[in-house]
N, C-alpha and C positions, 0 to 999 in steps of 0.2 A: 157749284157742283164739286163734290170731292173726287179727287183723282185716285188712282190705285195707290200712288205714293202716300197720299193722305191717310188712306185706310190702313196701310201697312204701318205707317209711323204711329198712328193712334193705337193700333193693337200692341205694338212694341212698348209704347208708353204705359198702357194699361197693365200689361204683364209685369213690367219693371216696377210699377207702383204696387201691384199685388204682392210681389215678392218682398219689396221693402217693408210693406205693412206686416207681412208675416214675420219678418225678422224682428221688427220692432216689438211685436207681441210675443216673441219668444217661441215661435213655431219650430225652430230648428231643434231637433231632439238631441243632436250631438255635434261635435266639432266638424266631422266630415260633411254632415248635411249643411251646416253653416257655410263651410267653404264652397260647397256645390251651389248654394243659393247666391252667395256673393259673386261667384264665377258667372252664374247665369245673368246677373245684373250687369256685370262687366261686358259680357258678350252682347247683350241686348243694347247696351249703351254704344258699343262700337258699331253695331249694325245700324242703329239710329243715326249715328254720325256719318257713316258711309252713304246712307240713303239721302240724308239732308244735303250732303256735299254733291251728290249726283244730281239732285233736283236743282241746286244752285247752278251747277255747270250747264245743265240743260236749258235753264232759263237764260243764262248768259249767251249761249250759242243761238238761241232764238232771237235775241236782241241784235245780233250781228248781221 
């Protein structure tokens, strides 16, 4: 059964992949939009890392 963390992580991954695909296909109409899109990918990646770290810490605390 998927946890809330799994659902959020999957949504982050899908959004990050969608933006990356858009960048690859040249969807950014100008440099400011390109910078915005890459910034969004960075933010999503950080959020993903924070949540993954939190899940790991919660699992460790359950084992203790």
